[in-house]
KOLRO-12457 format. One record per residue: residue in three letters; residue number from 0; x, y, z of N, C-alpha, C, O in turn. Coordinates in Angstrom, 1 decimal. Layout:
<sites>
<site resn="ALA" resi="NUM" n_u="X" n_v="Y" n_w="Z" ca_u="X" ca_v="Y" ca_w="Z" c_u="X" c_v="Y" c_w="Z" o_u="X" o_v="Y" o_w="Z"/>
...
</sites>
This chain:
<sites>
<site resn="UNK" resi="0" n_u="91.2" n_v="121.0" n_w="113.3" ca_u="91.4" ca_v="119.9" ca_w="114.2" c_u="91.0" c_v="118.6" c_w="113.5" o_u="91.7" o_v="117.6" o_w="113.7"/>
<site resn="UNK" resi="1" n_u="90.0" n_v="118.6" n_w="112.6" ca_u="89.6" ca_v="117.4" ca_w="111.9" c_u="90.8" c_v="117.0" c_w="111.0" o_u="91.0" o_v="115.8" o_w="110.7"/>
<site resn="UNK" resi="2" n_u="91.5" n_v="118.0" n_w="110.4" ca_u="92.6" ca_v="117.6" ca_w="109.5" c_u="93.7" c_v="116.9" c_w="110.3" o_u="94.3" o_v="115.9" o_w="109.8"/>
<site resn="UNK" resi="3" n_u="94.0" n_v="117.3" n_w="111.5" ca_u="95.0" ca_v="116.7" ca_w="112.4" c_u="94.6" c_v="115.3" c_w="112.7" o_u="95.4" o_v="114.4" o_w="112.7"/>
<site resn="UNK" resi="4" n_u="93.3" n_v="115.0" n_w="112.9" ca_u="92.8" ca_v="113.7" ca_w="113.2" c_u="93.0" c_v="112.8" c_w="112.0" o_u="93.3" o_v="111.7" o_w="112.1"/>
<site resn="UNK" resi="5" n_u="92.7" n_v="113.4" n_w="110.8" ca_u="92.8" ca_v="112.6" ca_w="109.5" c_u="94.2" c_v="112.2" c_w="109.3" o_u="94.5" o_v="111.1" o_w="108.8"/>
<site resn="UNK" resi="6" n_u="95.1" n_v="113.2" n_w="109.5" ca_u="96.6" ca_v="112.9" ca_w="109.3" c_u="97.0" c_v="111.8" c_w="110.3" o_u="97.7" o_v="110.9" o_w="109.9"/>
<site resn="UNK" resi="7" n_u="96.6" n_v="111.9" n_w="111.6" ca_u="97.0" ca_v="110.9" ca_w="112.6" c_u="96.4" c_v="109.6" c_w="112.2" o_u="97.1" o_v="108.6" o_w="112.4"/>
<site resn="UNK" resi="8" n_u="95.2" n_v="109.5" n_w="111.8" ca_u="94.6" ca_v="108.2" ca_w="111.3" c_u="95.3" c_v="107.6" c_w="110.2" o_u="95.5" o_v="106.4" o_w="110.1"/>
<site resn="UNK" resi="9" n_u="95.7" n_v="108.5" n_w="109.2" ca_u="96.5" ca_v="108.0" ca_w="108.1" c_u="97.8" c_v="107.5" c_w="108.5" o_u="98.2" o_v="106.4" o_w="107.9"/>
<site resn="UNK" resi="10" n_u="98.5" n_v="108.1" n_w="109.4" ca_u="99.7" ca_v="107.6" ca_w="109.9" c_u="99.6" c_v="106.3" c_w="110.6" o_u="100.4" o_v="105.4" o_w="110.4"/>
<site resn="UNK" resi="11" n_u="98.5" n_v="106.1" n_w="111.4" ca_u="98.2" ca_v="104.8" ca_w="112.0" c_u="98.0" c_v="103.7" c_w="111.0" o_u="98.5" o_v="102.6" o_w="111.1"/>
<site resn="UNK" resi="12" n_u="97.3" n_v="104.0" n_w="110.0" ca_u="97.0" ca_v="103.0" ca_w="108.9" c_u="98.3" c_v="102.7" c_w="108.1" o_u="98.5" o_v="101.5" o_w="107.8"/>
<site resn="UNK" resi="13" n_u="99.1" n_v="103.7" n_w="107.8" ca_u="100.3" ca_v="103.5" ca_w="107.1" c_u="101.2" c_v="102.5" c_w="108.0" o_u="101.9" o_v="101.6" o_w="107.4"/>
<site resn="UNK" resi="14" n_u="101.3" n_v="102.8" n_w="109.2" ca_u="102.1" ca_v="102.0" ca_w="110.1" c_u="101.6" c_v="100.5" c_w="110.2" o_u="102.4" o_v="99.6" o_w="110.2"/>
<site resn="UNK" resi="15" n_u="100.3" n_v="100.4" n_w="110.2" ca_u="99.7" ca_v="99.1" ca_w="110.2" c_u="100.0" c_v="98.3" c_w="108.9" o_u="100.3" o_v="97.1" o_w="109.0"/>
<site resn="UNK" resi="16" n_u="99.9" n_v="99.0" n_w="107.8" ca_u="100.2" ca_v="98.4" ca_w="106.5" c_u="101.6" c_v="97.9" c_w="106.4" o_u="101.9" o_v="96.8" o_w="106.0"/>
<site resn="UNK" resi="17" n_u="102.5" n_v="98.7" n_w="106.8" ca_u="104.0" ca_v="98.4" ca_w="106.8" c_u="104.3" c_v="97.2" c_w="107.7" o_u="105.0" o_v="96.3" o_w="107.4"/>
<site resn="UNK" resi="18" n_u="103.7" n_v="97.3" n_w="108.9" ca_u="104.0" ca_v="96.3" ca_w="109.9" c_u="103.4" c_v="94.9" c_w="109.5" o_u="104.0" o_v="93.9" o_w="109.6"/>
<site resn="UNK" resi="19" n_u="102.2" n_v="94.9" n_w="108.9" ca_u="101.6" ca_v="93.7" ca_w="108.4" c_u="102.4" c_v="93.2" c_w="107.2" o_u="102.6" o_v="91.9" o_w="107.1"/>
<site resn="UNK" resi="20" n_u="102.9" n_v="94.0" n_w="106.3" ca_u="103.7" ca_v="93.6" ca_w="105.2" c_u="105.0" c_v="92.9" c_w="105.7" o_u="105.4" o_v="91.9" o_w="105.2"/>
<site resn="UNK" resi="21" n_u="105.6" n_v="93.4" n_w="106.8" ca_u="106.7" ca_v="92.8" ca_w="107.4" c_u="106.4" c_v="91.4" c_w="107.9" o_u="107.2" o_v="90.5" o_w="107.6"/>
<site resn="UNK" resi="22" n_u="105.3" n_v="91.2" n_w="108.5" ca_u="104.9" ca_v="89.9" ca_w="109.1" c_u="104.6" c_v="88.9" c_w="108.0" o_u="104.8" o_v="87.7" o_w="108.1"/>
<site resn="UNK" resi="23" n_u="104.0" n_v="89.4" n_w="106.9" ca_u="103.6" ca_v="88.5" ca_w="105.8" c_u="104.7" c_v="88.3" c_w="104.7" o_u="104.5" o_v="87.5" o_w="103.8"/>
<site resn="UNK" resi="24" n_u="105.8" n_v="88.9" n_w="104.9" ca_u="106.9" ca_v="88.9" ca_w="103.9" c_u="107.3" c_v="87.6" c_w="103.4" o_u="107.4" o_v="87.4" o_w="102.1"/>
<site resn="UNK" resi="25" n_u="107.4" n_v="86.6" n_w="104.2" ca_u="107.8" ca_v="85.2" ca_w="103.8" c_u="106.7" c_v="84.5" c_w="103.1" o_u="107.0" o_v="83.5" o_w="102.3"/>
<site resn="UNK" resi="26" n_u="105.5" n_v="84.8" n_w="103.3" ca_u="104.3" ca_v="84.2" ca_w="102.6" c_u="103.9" c_v="85.1" c_w="101.4" o_u="103.0" o_v="85.9" o_w="101.6"/>
<site resn="UNK" resi="27" n_u="104.5" n_v="85.0" n_w="100.3" ca_u="104.3" ca_v="85.9" ca_w="99.2" c_u="102.8" c_v="85.9" c_w="98.7" o_u="102.3" o_v="86.9" o_w="98.2"/>
<site resn="UNK" resi="28" n_u="102.2" n_v="84.7" n_w="98.8" ca_u="100.8" ca_v="84.6" ca_w="98.4" c_u="99.9" c_v="85.5" c_w="99.3" o_u="99.1" o_v="86.3" o_w="98.8"/>
<site resn="UNK" resi="29" n_u="100.1" n_v="85.3" n_w="100.6" ca_u="99.3" ca_v="86.1" ca_w="101.5" c_u="99.6" c_v="87.6" c_w="101.4" o_u="98.8" o_v="88.5" o_w="101.5"/>
<site resn="UNK" resi="30" n_u="100.9" n_v="87.9" n_w="101.2" ca_u="101.4" ca_v="89.3" ca_w="101.1" c_u="100.7" c_v="89.9" c_w="99.8" o_u="100.2" o_v="91.1" o_w="99.9"/>
<site resn="UNK" resi="31" n_u="100.7" n_v="89.2" n_w="98.7" ca_u="100.1" ca_v="89.7" ca_w="97.5" c_u="98.6" c_v="90.0" c_w="97.7" o_u="98.1" o_v="91.0" o_w="97.2"/>
<site resn="UNK" resi="32" n_u="97.9" n_v="89.1" n_w="98.4" ca_u="96.5" ca_v="89.3" ca_w="98.6" c_u="96.2" c_v="90.5" c_w="99.5" o_u="95.3" o_v="91.3" o_w="99.3"/>
<site resn="UNK" resi="33" n_u="97.1" n_v="90.6" n_w="100.6" ca_u="97.0" ca_v="91.8" ca_w="101.5" c_u="97.2" c_v="93.1" c_w="100.7" o_u="96.4" o_v="94.1" o_w="100.9"/>
<site resn="UNK" resi="34" n_u="98.2" n_v="93.1" n_w="99.9" ca_u="98.6" ca_v="94.4" ca_w="99.2" c_u="97.5" c_v="94.7" c_w="98.1" o_u="97.3" o_v="95.8" o_w="97.8"/>
<site resn="UNK" resi="35" n_u="96.8" n_v="93.7" n_w="97.6" ca_u="95.8" ca_v="93.9" ca_w="96.6" c_u="94.6" c_v="94.6" c_w="97.3" o_u="93.9" o_v="95.5" o_w="96.7"/>
<site resn="UNK" resi="36" n_u="94.3" n_v="94.2" n_w="98.6" ca_u="93.3" ca_v="94.9" ca_w="99.3" c_u="93.7" c_v="96.3" c_w="99.6" o_u="92.9" o_v="97.3" o_w="99.5"/>
<site resn="UNK" resi="37" n_u="95.0" n_v="96.5" n_w="100.1" ca_u="95.5" ca_v="97.9" ca_w="100.4" c_u="95.4" c_v="98.8" c_w="99.1" o_u="95.1" o_v="99.9" o_w="99.2"/>
<site resn="UNK" resi="38" n_u="95.7" n_v="98.2" n_w="98.0" ca_u="95.7" ca_v="98.9" ca_w="96.7" c_u="94.3" c_v="99.5" c_w="96.4" o_u="94.3" o_v="100.5" o_w="95.6"/>
<site resn="UNK" resi="39" n_u="93.3" n_v="99.0" n_w="96.9" ca_u="91.9" ca_v="99.5" ca_w="96.6" c_u="91.7" c_v="100.9" c_w="97.1" o_u="90.8" o_v="101.6" o_w="96.7"/>
<site resn="UNK" resi="40" n_u="92.5" n_v="101.3" n_w="98.1" ca_u="92.4" ca_v="102.6" ca_w="98.7" c_u="93.4" c_v="103.5" c_w="97.9" o_u="94.6" o_v="103.3" o_w="97.9"/>
<site resn="UNK" resi="41" n_u="92.8" n_v="104.5" n_w="97.3" ca_u="93.7" ca_v="105.5" ca_w="96.5" c_u="94.8" c_v="106.0" c_w="97.3" o_u="95.9" o_v="106.2" o_w="96.8"/>
<site resn="UNK" resi="42" n_u="94.6" n_v="106.3" n_w="98.6" ca_u="95.6" ca_v="106.9" ca_w="99.4" c_u="96.8" c_v="106.0" c_w="99.7" o_u="97.9" o_v="106.5" o_w="100.1"/>
<site resn="UNK" resi="43" n_u="96.6" n_v="104.7" n_w="99.6" ca_u="97.7" ca_v="103.8" ca_w="100.0" c_u="98.1" c_v="102.9" c_w="98.8" o_u="99.0" o_v="102.0" o_w="99.0"/>
<site resn="UNK" resi="44" n_u="97.6" n_v="103.1" n_w="97.6" ca_u="98.0" ca_v="102.3" ca_w="96.4" c_u="99.4" c_v="102.4" c_w="96.1" o_u="100.1" o_v="101.4" o_w="95.8"/>
<site resn="UNK" resi="45" n_u="100.0" n_v="103.6" n_w="96.2" ca_u="101.4" ca_v="103.8" ca_w="95.9" c_u="102.3" c_v="103.0" c_w="96.9" o_u="103.3" o_v="102.4" o_w="96.5"/>
<site resn="UNK" resi="46" n_u="101.9" n_v="103.1" n_w="98.2" ca_u="102.6" ca_v="102.4" ca_w="99.2" c_u="102.6" c_v="100.9" c_w="99.0" o_u="103.6" o_v="100.2" o_w="99.1"/>
<site resn="UNK" resi="47" n_u="101.4" n_v="100.3" n_w="98.6" ca_u="101.3" ca_v="98.9" ca_w="98.3" c_u="102.2" c_v="98.5" c_w="97.1" o_u="102.9" o_v="97.5" o_w="97.1"/>
<site resn="UNK" resi="48" n_u="102.2" n_v="99.4" n_w="96.1" ca_u="103.1" ca_v="99.1" ca_w="94.9" c_u="104.5" c_v="99.1" c_w="95.3" o_u="105.3" o_v="98.2" o_w="94.9"/>
<site resn="UNK" resi="49" n_u="104.9" n_v="100.0" n_w="96.1" ca_u="106.3" ca_v="100.1" ca_w="96.5" c_u="106.7" c_v="98.9" c_w="97.4" o_u="107.8" o_v="98.3" o_w="97.2"/>
<site resn="UNK" resi="50" n_u="105.9" n_v="98.5" n_w="98.3" ca_u="106.1" ca_v="97.3" ca_w="99.1" c_u="106.2" c_v="96.0" c_w="98.3" o_u="107.1" o_v="95.2" o_w="98.5"/>
<site resn="UNK" resi="51" n_u="105.3" n_v="95.9" n_w="97.3" ca_u="105.3" ca_v="94.7" ca_w="96.5" c_u="106.5" c_v="94.6" c_w="95.5" o_u="107.0" o_v="93.5" o_w="95.3"/>
<site resn="UNK" resi="52" n_u="107.0" n_v="95.7" n_w="95.1" ca_u="108.2" ca_v="95.7" ca_w="94.2" c_u="109.5" c_v="95.6" c_w="94.9" o_u="110.5" o_v="95.4" o_w="94.2"/>
<site resn="UNK" resi="53" n_u="109.5" n_v="95.8" n_w="96.2" ca_u="110.7" ca_v="95.7" ca_w="96.9" c_u="111.3" c_v="94.3" c_w="97.0" o_u="110.5" o_v="93.3" o_w="97.1"/>
<site resn="UNK" resi="54" n_u="112.6" n_v="94.1" n_w="97.0" ca_u="113.2" ca_v="92.8" ca_w="97.1" c_u="113.6" c_v="92.5" c_w="98.5" o_u="113.9" o_v="91.4" o_w="98.9"/>
<site resn="UNK" resi="55" n_u="113.5" n_v="93.5" n_w="99.4" ca_u="113.9" ca_v="93.3" ca_w="100.8" c_u="112.7" c_v="93.6" c_w="101.7" o_u="111.8" o_v="94.4" o_w="101.4"/>
<site resn="UNK" resi="56" n_u="112.7" n_v="92.9" n_w="102.8" ca_u="111.6" ca_v="93.1" ca_w="103.8" c_u="111.6" c_v="94.5" c_w="104.2" o_u="112.6" o_v="95.2" o_w="104.4"/>
<site resn="UNK" resi="57" n_u="110.4" n_v="95.1" n_w="104.3" ca_u="110.3" ca_v="96.5" ca_w="104.7" c_u="110.9" c_v="96.8" c_w="106.1" o_u="110.9" o_v="96.0" o_w="107.0"/>
<site resn="UNK" resi="58" n_u="111.4" n_v="98.0" n_w="106.2" ca_u="112.0" ca_v="98.5" ca_w="107.4" c_u="110.8" c_v="98.8" c_w="108.4" o_u="109.7" o_v="98.8" o_w="108.0"/>
<site resn="UNK" resi="59" n_u="111.2" n_v="99.1" n_w="109.6" ca_u="110.2" ca_v="99.5" ca_w="110.6" c_u="109.5" c_v="100.7" c_w="110.0" o_u="110.0" o_v="101.5" o_w="109.3"/>
<site resn="UNK" resi="60" n_u="108.2" n_v="100.9" n_w="110.4" ca_u="107.4" ca_v="102.0" ca_w="109.9" c_u="108.1" c_v="103.4" c_w="110.1" o_u="108.0" o_v="104.3" o_w="109.3"/>
<site resn="UNK" resi="61" n_u="108.8" n_v="103.5" n_w="111.2" ca_u="109.5" ca_v="104.8" ca_w="111.5" c_u="110.5" c_v="105.1" c_w="110.5" o_u="110.8" o_v="106.3" o_w="110.3"/>
<site resn="UNK" resi="62" n_u="111.1" n_v="104.1" n_w="109.8" ca_u="112.1" ca_v="104.4" ca_w="108.7" c_u="111.4" c_v="105.1" c_w="107.6" o_u="112.1" o_v="105.9" o_w="106.9"/>
<site resn="UNK" resi="63" n_u="110.1" n_v="104.9" n_w="107.3" ca_u="109.4" ca_v="105.5" ca_w="106.3" c_u="108.9" c_v="106.9" c_w="106.7" o_u="108.1" o_v="107.5" o_w="105.9"/>
<site resn="UNK" resi="64" n_u="109.2" n_v="107.3" n_w="107.9" ca_u="108.7" ca_v="108.6" ca_w="108.3" c_u="107.4" c_v="108.6" c_w="109.0" o_u="106.8" o_v="109.6" o_w="109.3"/>
<site resn="UNK" resi="65" n_u="106.9" n_v="107.4" n_w="109.3" ca_u="105.6" ca_v="107.2" ca_w="110.0" c_u="105.9" c_v="107.5" c_w="111.5" o_u="106.7" o_v="106.9" o_w="112.1"/>
<site resn="UNK" resi="66" n_u="105.1" n_v="108.4" n_w="112.0" ca_u="105.3" ca_v="108.8" ca_w="113.4" c_u="104.6" c_v="107.9" c_w="114.4" o_u="105.0" o_v="107.8" o_w="115.6"/>
<site resn="UNK" resi="67" n_u="103.6" n_v="107.3" n_w="114.0" ca_u="102.8" ca_v="106.4" ca_w="114.9" c_u="103.6" c_v="105.2" c_w="115.4" o_u="104.4" o_v="104.6" o_w="114.6"/>
<site resn="UNK" resi="68" n_u="103.5" n_v="104.9" n_w="116.6" ca_u="104.1" ca_v="103.7" ca_w="117.2" c_u="103.1" c_v="102.7" c_w="117.7" o_u="103.5" o_v="101.8" o_w="118.3"/>
<site resn="UNK" resi="69" n_u="101.9" n_v="103.0" n_w="117.3" ca_u="100.8" ca_v="102.1" ca_w="117.8" c_u="101.0" c_v="100.7" c_w="117.5" o_u="100.6" o_v="99.8" o_w="118.3"/>
<site resn="UNK" resi="70" n_u="101.5" n_v="100.4" n_w="116.3" ca_u="101.5" ca_v="99.0" ca_w="115.8" c_u="103.0" c_v="98.4" c_w="115.9" o_u="103.2" o_v="97.3" o_w="115.3"/>
<site resn="UNK" resi="71" n_u="103.9" n_v="99.1" n_w="116.4" ca_u="105.2" ca_v="98.7" ca_w="116.5" c_u="105.5" c_v="98.0" c_w="117.8" o_u="104.9" o_v="98.3" o_w="118.9"/>
<site resn="UNK" resi="72" n_u="106.4" n_v="97.0" n_w="117.8" ca_u="106.7" ca_v="96.3" ca_w="119.0" c_u="107.8" c_v="97.0" c_w="119.8" o_u="108.2" o_v="96.5" o_w="120.8"/>
</sites>
């Protein structure tokens, strides 16, 4: 059961990271600072790298396979 909670928590955080990147997309300075903070976590460093290297605004978190809808409008 603890593993299910950890996976659910990870999904919520992933959704929050993607949603925040969407909102900060036009402010590259703020986006870079946010992704630098995200990158400090080993579990999300690859996601931060992918978002930073992208030329297009990230899709909704569900596009990335994130099941959580907590942070989606």
